[in-house]
BALOBA-1460 file (C-alpha; in Angstrom, 3 decimals):
// residues 297
<rec num="1" residu="m" x="-38.770" y="-51.271" z="-21.206"/>
<rec num="2" residu="p" x="-36.425" y="-51.099" z="-17.980"/>
<rec num="3" residu="l" x="-36.038" y="-48.270" z="-16.253"/>
<rec num="4" residu="d" x="-31.588" y="-47.189" z="-16.824"/>
<rec num="5" residu="e" x="-30.366" y="-47.309" z="-12.668"/>
<rec num="6" residu="p" x="-28.948" y="-44.121" z="-11.721"/>
<rec num="7" residu="k" x="-25.291" y="-43.689" z="-12.122"/>
<rec num="8" residu="s" x="-22.552" y="-43.683" z="-8.703"/>
<rec num="9" residu="d" x="-20.719" y="-40.804" z="-8.026"/>
<rec num="10" residu="t" x="-17.570" y="-42.994" z="-9.577"/>
<rec num="11" residu="e" x="-19.174" y="-44.093" z="-12.389"/>
<rec num="12" residu="n" x="-19.958" y="-40.323" z="-13.203"/>
<rec num="13" residu="a" x="-16.687" y="-39.051" z="-12.076"/>
<rec num="14" residu="e" x="-15.388" y="-41.549" z="-14.425"/>
<rec num="15" residu="s" x="-17.605" y="-40.892" z="-17.166"/>
<rec num="16" residu="d" x="-16.746" y="-37.295" z="-16.974"/>
<rec num="17" residu="e" x="-13.025" y="-38.291" z="-17.469"/>
<rec num="18" residu="e" x="-13.776" y="-40.114" z="-20.057"/>
<rec num="19" residu="s" x="-15.546" y="-36.994" z="-21.652"/>
<rec num="20" residu="t" x="-12.850" y="-34.302" z="-21.421"/>
<rec num="21" residu="i" x="-10.279" y="-34.325" z="-23.533"/>
<rec num="22" residu="v" x="-6.907" y="-33.290" z="-22.452"/>
<rec num="23" residu="p" x="-4.048" y="-33.162" z="-24.597"/>
<rec num="24" residu="e" x="-0.856" y="-34.868" z="-23.346"/>
<rec num="25" residu="l" x="2.361" y="-33.320" z="-22.675"/>
<rec num="26" residu="t" x="6.059" y="-33.565" z="-22.262"/>
<rec num="27" residu="e" x="7.646" y="-33.276" z="-18.886"/>
<rec num="28" residu="k" x="9.036" y="-29.607" z="-19.951"/>
<rec num="29" residu="q" x="5.450" y="-28.831" z="-21.265"/>
<rec num="30" residu="r" x="4.299" y="-29.707" z="-18.073"/>
<rec num="31" residu="e" x="6.864" y="-27.603" z="-16.366"/>
<rec num="32" residu="e" x="6.393" y="-24.715" z="-18.726"/>
<rec num="33" residu="v" x="2.399" y="-24.702" z="-17.824"/>
<rec num="34" residu="e" x="3.513" y="-24.677" z="-14.034"/>
<rec num="35" residu="e" x="5.853" y="-21.507" z="-14.404"/>
<rec num="36" residu="r" x="3.019" y="-19.630" z="-16.217"/>
<rec num="37" residu="a" x="0.007" y="-20.389" z="-13.812"/>
<rec num="38" residu="a" x="-0.575" y="-17.727" z="-11.719"/>
<rec num="39" residu="i" x="0.454" y="-17.293" z="-8.260"/>
<rec num="40" residu="t" x="-1.680" y="-18.426" z="-5.789"/>
<rec num="41" residu="a" x="-3.148" y="-16.845" z="-2.902"/>
<rec num="42" residu="l" x="-1.186" y="-18.549" z="-0.325"/>
<rec num="43" residu="v" x="2.026" y="-18.420" z="-1.803"/>
<rec num="44" residu="v" x="1.522" y="-14.758" z="-1.853"/>
<rec num="45" residu="h" x="0.737" y="-14.672" z="1.761"/>
<rec num="46" residu="e" x="3.274" y="-16.691" z="2.453"/>
<rec num="47" residu="a" x="5.465" y="-14.604" z="1.173"/>
<rec num="48" residu="i" x="4.317" y="-11.289" z="2.388"/>
<rec num="49" residu="r" x="4.380" y="-13.265" z="5.928"/>
<rec num="50" residu="h" x="7.719" y="-13.846" z="5.759"/>
<rec num="51" residu="d" x="9.047" y="-10.302" z="4.617"/>
<rec num="52" residu="g" x="6.730" y="-9.168" z="7.468"/>
<rec num="53" residu="d" x="8.568" y="-11.331" z="10.263"/>
<rec num="54" residu="e" x="11.713" y="-9.965" z="8.877"/>
<rec num="55" residu="e" x="10.516" y="-6.461" z="9.346"/>
<rec num="56" residu="l" x="9.615" y="-7.431" z="12.800"/>
<rec num="57" residu="q" x="12.975" y="-8.709" z="13.900"/>
<rec num="58" residu="r" x="14.926" y="-5.205" z="12.440"/>
<rec num="59" residu="p" x="16.704" y="-3.533" z="15.547"/>
<rec num="60" residu="i" x="14.998" y="-0.218" z="16.259"/>
<rec num="61" residu="s" x="17.419" y="2.183" z="14.775"/>
<rec num="62" residu="a" x="17.424" y="0.509" z="11.389"/>
<rec num="63" residu="l" x="13.895" y="1.289" z="11.274"/>
<rec num="64" residu="a" x="14.200" y="4.821" z="12.565"/>
<rec num="65" residu="w" x="17.089" y="5.984" z="9.817"/>
<rec num="66" residu="s" x="14.966" y="4.270" z="7.246"/>
<rec num="67" residu="g" x="11.643" y="5.615" z="8.425"/>
<rec num="68" residu="l" x="13.637" y="8.789" z="8.168"/>
<rec num="69" residu="a" x="14.847" y="8.728" z="4.775"/>
<rec num="70" residu="a" x="11.275" y="7.416" z="3.564"/>
<rec num="71" residu="g" x="10.063" y="10.917" z="4.957"/>
<rec num="72" residu="l" x="12.245" y="13.113" z="3.422"/>
<rec num="73" residu="s" x="11.933" y="11.099" z="-0.050"/>
<rec num="74" residu="m" x="7.870" y="10.987" z="0.139"/>
<rec num="75" residu="g" x="8.605" y="14.821" z="0.500"/>
<rec num="76" residu="f" x="9.206" y="14.548" z="-3.751"/>
<rec num="77" residu="s" x="5.916" y="13.750" z="-4.343"/>
<rec num="78" residu="f" x="4.840" y="17.395" z="-3.117"/>
<rec num="79" residu="a" x="7.905" y="18.889" z="-4.804"/>
<rec num="80" residu="v" x="7.214" y="17.165" z="-8.414"/>
<rec num="81" residu="e" x="3.771" y="17.765" z="-8.302"/>
<rec num="82" residu="a" x="4.619" y="21.498" z="-7.851"/>
<rec num="83" residu="l" x="6.853" y="21.433" z="-10.393"/>
<rec num="84" residu="f" x="4.232" y="20.359" z="-12.944"/>
<rec num="85" residu="r" x="1.820" y="22.846" z="-11.690"/>
<rec num="86" residu="a" x="4.175" y="25.794" z="-12.237"/>
<rec num="87" residu="y" x="4.976" y="25.285" z="-15.161"/>
<rec num="88" residu="l" x="1.458" y="23.851" z="-16.836"/>
<rec num="89" residu="p" x="-1.529" y="26.016" z="-18.120"/>
<rec num="90" residu="p" x="-4.301" y="26.548" z="-15.759"/>
<rec num="91" residu="q" x="-6.358" y="23.848" z="-17.865"/>
<rec num="92" residu="p" x="-9.167" y="21.275" z="-16.883"/>
<rec num="93" residu="w" x="-6.984" y="18.794" z="-18.116"/>
<rec num="94" residu="r" x="-3.996" y="20.216" z="-15.689"/>
<rec num="95" residu="p" x="-4.659" y="17.869" z="-12.777"/>
<rec num="96" residu="l" x="-4.255" y="14.856" z="-15.007"/>
<rec num="97" residu="i" x="-0.390" y="15.629" z="-15.219"/>
<rec num="98" residu="v" x="0.193" y="17.306" z="-12.261"/>
<rec num="99" residu="n" x="-0.437" y="14.120" z="-10.290"/>
<rec num="100" residu="l" x="2.108" y="12.001" z="-12.413"/>
<rec num="101" residu="g" x="4.512" y="13.309" z="-9.623"/>
<rec num="102" residu="y" x="2.737" y="11.716" z="-6.885"/>
<rec num="103" residu="p" x="4.070" y="8.269" z="-7.754"/>
<rec num="104" residu="v" x="7.573" y="10.170" z="-7.195"/>
<rec num="105" residu="g" x="7.952" y="9.507" z="-3.663"/>
<rec num="106" residu="f" x="6.476" y="6.096" z="-3.391"/>
<rec num="107" residu="l" x="8.609" y="4.342" z="-6.005"/>
<rec num="108" residu="i" x="11.988" y="6.077" z="-4.151"/>
<rec num="109" residu="v" x="10.230" y="4.453" z="-0.833"/>
<rec num="110" residu="i" x="9.806" y="1.131" z="-2.238"/>
<rec num="111" residu="v" x="12.167" y="0.566" z="-5.200"/>
<rec num="112" residu="g" x="14.466" y="1.747" z="-2.143"/>
<rec num="113" residu="r" x="13.263" y="-0.449" z="0.192"/>
<rec num="114" residu="q" x="12.179" y="2.327" z="2.878"/>
<rec num="115" residu="q" x="9.905" y="1.638" z="5.650"/>
<rec num="116" residu="l" x="6.951" y="3.563" z="4.753"/>
<rec num="117" residu="f" x="4.167" y="3.729" z="7.167"/>
<rec num="118" residu="t" x="0.792" y="1.767" z="5.218"/>
<rec num="119" residu="e" x="3.449" y="-0.218" z="3.272"/>
<rec num="120" residu="n" x="6.049" y="-2.219" z="5.276"/>
<rec num="121" residu="t" x="4.222" y="-1.303" z="8.574"/>
<rec num="122" residu="l" x="0.837" y="-3.148" z="7.374"/>
<rec num="123" residu="t" x="3.089" y="-6.210" z="6.058"/>
<rec num="124" residu="a" x="3.653" y="-6.936" z="9.785"/>
<rec num="125" residu="i" x="0.311" y="-7.423" z="10.169"/>
<rec num="126" residu="i" x="0.183" y="-11.072" z="8.388"/>
<rec num="127" residu="p" x="2.712" y="-12.446" z="11.151"/>
<rec num="128" residu="l" x="-0.310" y="-11.272" z="13.680"/>
<rec num="129" residu="l" x="-2.838" y="-12.313" z="12.520"/>
<rec num="130" residu="a" x="-1.077" y="-15.983" z="11.927"/>
<rec num="131" residu="k" x="0.489" y="-16.067" z="15.040"/>
<rec num="132" residu="r" x="-1.986" y="-13.837" z="17.283"/>
<rec num="133" residu="n" x="-0.058" y="-13.488" z="20.580"/>
<rec num="134" residu="l" x="1.017" y="-10.807" z="22.712"/>
<rec num="135" residu="a" x="4.886" y="-11.349" z="21.526"/>
<rec num="136" residu="t" x="3.966" y="-10.239" z="18.189"/>
<rec num="137" residu="l" x="1.539" y="-7.422" z="18.750"/>
<rec num="138" residu="a" x="4.001" y="-6.055" z="20.938"/>
<rec num="139" residu="a" x="6.963" y="-6.274" z="17.972"/>
<rec num="140" residu="v" x="3.899" y="-4.569" z="15.363"/>
<rec num="141" residu="l" x="3.141" y="-1.687" z="17.690"/>
<rec num="142" residu="r" x="6.908" y="-1.038" z="18.038"/>
<rec num="143" residu="l" x="7.456" y="-1.072" z="14.173"/>
<rec num="144" residu="w" x="4.247" y="0.974" z="14.177"/>
<rec num="145" residu="t" x="5.598" y="3.547" z="16.782"/>
<rec num="146" residu="v" x="9.209" y="3.986" z="15.672"/>
<rec num="147" residu="v" x="8.365" y="4.378" z="11.729"/>
<rec num="148" residu="l" x="5.569" y="6.892" z="12.407"/>
<rec num="149" residu="i" x="7.341" y="8.767" z="14.215"/>
<rec num="150" residu="a" x="10.321" y="8.716" z="11.705"/>
<rec num="151" residu="n" x="8.112" y="9.302" z="8.722"/>
<rec num="152" residu="l" x="6.764" y="12.436" z="10.308"/>
<rec num="153" residu="i" x="10.277" y="13.340" z="11.450"/>
<rec num="154" residu="g" x="11.348" y="13.442" z="7.964"/>
<rec num="155" residu="a" x="8.397" y="15.020" z="6.066"/>
<rec num="156" residu="h" x="8.437" y="17.587" z="8.763"/>
<rec num="157" residu="i" x="12.368" y="18.035" z="8.006"/>
<rec num="158" residu="f" x="11.322" y="18.406" z="4.217"/>
<rec num="159" residu="a" x="8.874" y="20.636" z="4.615"/>
<rec num="160" residu="w" x="10.554" y="23.106" z="6.805"/>
<rec num="161" residu="v" x="13.606" y="23.341" z="4.224"/>
<rec num="162" residu="v" x="11.668" y="23.670" z="0.853"/>
<rec num="163" residu="g" x="8.860" y="26.509" z="2.992"/>
<rec num="164" residu="n" x="11.481" y="28.534" z="4.571"/>
<rec num="165" residu="l" x="14.885" y="28.103" z="2.084"/>
<rec num="166" residu="p" x="15.438" y="29.522" z="-1.798"/>
<rec num="167" residu="v" x="15.087" y="25.907" z="-2.962"/>
<rec num="168" residu="f" x="12.662" y="26.491" z="-5.601"/>
<rec num="169" residu="k" x="11.512" y="29.466" z="-7.978"/>
<rec num="170" residu="p" x="9.130" y="31.625" z="-6.619"/>
<rec num="171" residu="e" x="6.393" y="30.443" z="-9.031"/>
<rec num="172" residu="v" x="7.102" y="26.612" z="-8.192"/>
<rec num="173" residu="e" x="7.097" y="27.987" z="-4.435"/>
<rec num="174" residu="s" x="3.390" y="29.318" z="-4.749"/>
<rec num="175" residu="a" x="2.387" y="26.158" z="-6.480"/>
<rec num="176" residu="l" x="3.648" y="24.377" z="-3.572"/>
<rec num="177" residu="r" x="1.245" y="27.035" z="-1.191"/>
<rec num="178" residu="e" x="-1.363" y="26.243" z="-3.862"/>
<rec num="179" residu="l" x="-0.949" y="22.334" z="-3.227"/>
<rec num="180" residu="a" x="-0.789" y="22.329" z="0.389"/>
<rec num="181" residu="v" x="-3.721" y="24.506" z="0.684"/>
<rec num="182" residu="e" x="-5.310" y="22.091" z="-1.165"/>
<rec num="183" residu="s" x="-4.674" y="19.166" z="0.666"/>
<rec num="184" residu="a" x="-5.256" y="20.821" z="4.439"/>
<rec num="185" residu="n" x="-8.642" y="21.880" z="3.105"/>
<rec num="186" residu="v" x="-10.571" y="18.668" z="4.439"/>
<rec num="187" residu="g" x="-12.698" y="17.707" z="7.057"/>
<rec num="188" residu="f" x="-11.997" y="15.105" z="9.671"/>
<rec num="189" residu="g" x="-14.564" y="12.675" z="8.699"/>
<rec num="190" residu="v" x="-13.700" y="12.962" z="4.759"/>
<rec num="191" residu="a" x="-10.064" y="12.946" z="5.598"/>
<rec num="192" residu="l" x="-11.154" y="9.349" z="7.396"/>
<rec num="193" residu="l" x="-13.212" y="8.047" z="4.423"/>
<rec num="194" residu="r" x="-10.483" y="9.220" z="1.912"/>
<rec num="195" residu="g" x="-7.849" y="7.781" z="4.362"/>
<rec num="196" residu="i" x="-9.539" y="4.478" z="4.532"/>
<rec num="197" residu="f" x="-9.345" y="4.071" z="0.076"/>
<rec num="198" residu="a" x="-5.901" y="5.341" z="0.337"/>
<rec num="199" residu="g" x="-4.723" y="2.603" z="2.913"/>
<rec num="200" residu="w" x="-6.670" y="0.149" z="0.654"/>
<rec num="201" residu="l" x="-4.975" y="0.794" z="-2.462"/>
<rec num="202" residu="i" x="-1.387" y="1.224" z="-0.891"/>
<rec num="203" residu="a" x="-1.892" y="-2.020" z="0.633"/>
<rec num="204" residu="m" x="-3.009" y="-3.221" z="-2.526"/>
<rec num="205" residu="v" x="0.598" y="-2.083" z="-4.059"/>
<rec num="206" residu="v" x="2.287" y="-4.798" z="-1.386"/>
<rec num="207" residu="w" x="-0.117" y="-7.432" z="-2.187"/>
<rec num="208" residu="m" x="0.437" y="-7.069" z="-5.793"/>
<rec num="209" residu="l" x="4.237" y="-7.148" z="-5.695"/>
<rec num="210" residu="a" x="3.976" y="-9.999" z="-4.065"/>
<rec num="211" residu="a" x="2.257" y="-11.684" z="-6.758"/>
<rec num="212" residu="t" x="3.878" y="-10.581" z="-9.763"/>
<rec num="213" residu="q" x="7.710" y="-10.973" z="-10.797"/>
<rec num="214" residu="n" x="7.777" y="-8.146" z="-13.673"/>
<rec num="215" residu="g" x="5.784" y="-4.644" z="-14.125"/>
<rec num="216" residu="h" x="6.382" y="-3.784" z="-10.417"/>
<rec num="217" residu="t" x="7.493" y="-0.323" z="-11.425"/>
<rec num="218" residu="m" x="4.081" y="0.004" z="-13.232"/>
<rec num="219" residu="i" x="1.905" y="-1.209" z="-10.317"/>
<rec num="220" residu="i" x="3.174" y="1.332" z="-8.111"/>
<rec num="221" residu="i" x="2.817" y="4.243" z="-10.607"/>
<rec num="222" residu="i" x="-0.573" y="3.279" z="-11.594"/>
<rec num="223" residu="l" x="-2.025" y="2.495" z="-8.073"/>
<rec num="224" residu="t" x="-0.604" y="5.801" z="-6.518"/>
<rec num="225" residu="y" x="-1.275" y="7.523" z="-9.380"/>
<rec num="226" residu="v" x="-5.220" y="6.983" z="-8.505"/>
<rec num="227" residu="v" x="-4.332" y="8.031" z="-4.671"/>
<rec num="228" residu="g" x="-3.479" y="11.258" z="-5.596"/>
<rec num="229" residu="l" x="-5.867" y="12.132" z="-8.550"/>
<rec num="230" residu="a" x="-8.587" y="11.414" z="-6.614"/>
<rec num="231" residu="g" x="-7.368" y="13.306" z="-3.573"/>
<rec num="232" residu="l" x="-7.489" y="10.393" z="-0.758"/>
<rec num="233" residu="t" x="-5.270" y="10.902" z="2.125"/>
<rec num="234" residu="h" x="-2.408" y="9.411" z="3.086"/>
<rec num="235" residu="v" x="-0.499" y="10.016" z="6.409"/>
<rec num="236" residu="i" x="3.079" y="10.538" z="5.279"/>
<rec num="237" residu="a" x="2.540" y="12.178" z="1.315"/>
<rec num="238" residu="g" x="-0.375" y="14.325" z="2.626"/>
<rec num="239" residu="s" x="1.638" y="14.992" z="5.980"/>
<rec num="240" residu="v" x="4.316" y="16.774" z="3.671"/>
<rec num="241" residu="e" x="2.431" y="19.217" z="2.003"/>
<rec num="242" residu="v" x="0.114" y="19.900" z="5.408"/>
<rec num="243" residu="l" x="3.551" y="20.649" z="7.196"/>
<rec num="244" residu="f" x="4.443" y="22.872" z="4.438"/>
<rec num="245" residu="l" x="1.739" y="25.204" z="5.981"/>
<rec num="246" residu="v" x="2.806" y="24.495" z="9.095"/>
<rec num="247" residu="a" x="6.255" y="25.564" z="8.607"/>
<rec num="248" residu="i" x="5.574" y="28.503" z="7.384"/>
<rec num="249" residu="g" x="2.948" y="29.624" z="9.823"/>
<rec num="250" residu="a" x="-0.120" y="29.437" z="7.851"/>
<rec num="251" residu="k" x="-1.446" y="26.379" z="9.752"/>
<rec num="252" residu="t" x="-0.741" y="25.518" z="13.581"/>
<rec num="253" residu="w" x="0.537" y="22.118" z="14.848"/>
<rec num="254" residu="g" x="-2.882" y="21.507" z="16.709"/>
<rec num="255" residu="s" x="-4.934" y="22.032" z="13.489"/>
<rec num="256" residu="y" x="-2.608" y="19.931" z="12.037"/>
<rec num="257" residu="a" x="-2.591" y="16.793" z="14.480"/>
<rec num="258" residu="l" x="-6.406" y="17.123" z="15.281"/>
<rec num="259" residu="g" x="-7.658" y="18.205" z="11.485"/>
<rec num="260" residu="y" x="-5.236" y="15.946" z="9.114"/>
<rec num="261" residu="l" x="-2.950" y="13.441" z="11.084"/>
<rec num="262" residu="l" x="-5.360" y="11.729" z="13.608"/>
<rec num="263" residu="p" x="-8.622" y="10.954" z="10.928"/>
<rec num="264" residu="t" x="-5.706" y="10.327" z="7.900"/>
<rec num="265" residu="l" x="-4.182" y="7.373" z="10.331"/>
<rec num="266" residu="l" x="-7.206" y="5.928" z="11.643"/>
<rec num="267" residu="g" x="-8.792" y="6.079" z="7.849"/>
<rec num="268" residu="n" x="-5.243" y="4.402" z="6.303"/>
<rec num="269" residu="i" x="-5.025" y="1.649" z="9.426"/>
<rec num="270" residu="i" x="-8.899" y="0.832" z="8.669"/>
<rec num="271" residu="g" x="-8.002" y="0.581" z="5.180"/>
<rec num="272" residu="g" x="-4.978" y="-1.120" z="5.145"/>
<rec num="273" residu="v" x="-5.371" y="-3.498" z="7.857"/>
<rec num="274" residu="s" x="-9.329" y="-4.446" z="7.886"/>
<rec num="275" residu="l" x="-9.914" y="-4.439" z="3.613"/>
<rec num="276" residu="v" x="-6.792" y="-5.672" z="2.881"/>
<rec num="277" residu="s" x="-4.371" y="-7.611" z="5.041"/>
<rec num="278" residu="a" x="-7.120" y="-9.456" z="7.184"/>
<rec num="279" residu="v" x="-9.800" y="-10.195" z="4.345"/>
<rec num="280" residu="n" x="-6.347" y="-11.678" z="2.192"/>
<rec num="281" residu="h" x="-5.601" y="-13.728" z="4.861"/>
<rec num="282" residu="a" x="-9.309" y="-14.872" z="5.790"/>
<rec num="283" residu="q" x="-9.433" y="-16.293" z="2.065"/>
<rec num="284" residu="v" x="-5.909" y="-18.134" z="2.466"/>
<rec num="285" residu="v" x="-7.169" y="-19.763" z="6.336"/>
<rec num="286" residu="a" x="-10.381" y="-20.318" z="5.186"/>
<rec num="287" residu="g" x="-8.840" y="-22.119" z="1.749"/>
<rec num="288" residu="q" x="-6.839" y="-23.783" z="3.941"/>
<rec num="289" residu="h" x="-9.214" y="-25.101" z="6.185"/>
<rec num="290" residu="a" x="-11.714" y="-26.537" z="2.980"/>
<rec num="291" residu="q" x="-8.364" y="-28.335" z="1.759"/>
<rec num="292" residu="r" x="-7.842" y="-30.087" z="5.101"/>
<rec num="293" residu="a" x="-11.951" y="-31.060" z="4.987"/>
<rec num="294" residu="a" x="-11.905" y="-32.117" z="2.327"/>
<rec num="295" residu="s" x="-8.486" y="-34.636" z="2.569"/>
<rec num="296" residu="r" x="-10.232" y="-36.155" z="5.877"/>
<rec num="297" residu="m" x="-13.253" y="-37.415" z="3.692"/>
């Protein structure tokens, strides 16, 4: 018997198409499929790049005021955690409830469109990775510097007020001190490592919000709750707590700056920029190169 000749690639493709059973859809049904299909990484990337370009073009005064508001707002994470801690019994499950207060500041900042370092500032990295020129680098550094300083000023104001004025009852003030001591009790290397994971998760909040149309509040709450529950270090949320100790004279400025601020800042930048912005940008660029190569064949 003669052996069958091997089929060509075209014949194999036609055979695959014939063996694939695809229902025929109306035009309306096709539109519904497109609406329900997941947003591609390219679309998310471009949405973030667009937001980043807008942030880079904002005037310094607008960035500063928005950053100051964000620093003040992040203080409410500290305050709500202290309120929960003050009124809950000292049981093993208490941290599960106390850390529900941690997302409060992030909710105020993100929903209120305030400028927070590790959130809005990392968005600006996507335009820099796309353009790769000195002008964009200078704009990113300007944004980072203004927002970081404004955030820290706001955080310090909040910490000084709750530490030196009778804003809360004595039992809540005691809880504030306990939380602050726990946050400050971290070495340089540990603060750096935990800062990487915190920056990673906060940057993922930005990426996931751009990829979804609904459920934004739950995304913010769940991811930031994990940051708080795990004791990860965030340069602004944690600074409110450690600056509380500075405000009441229990810690020096030098120990705060070198022992907490510096390692946490470096960790947040590494986690947010390297592990999220750069990697997600790389996957989009790689996908585009693959499509272009395929179109040339």
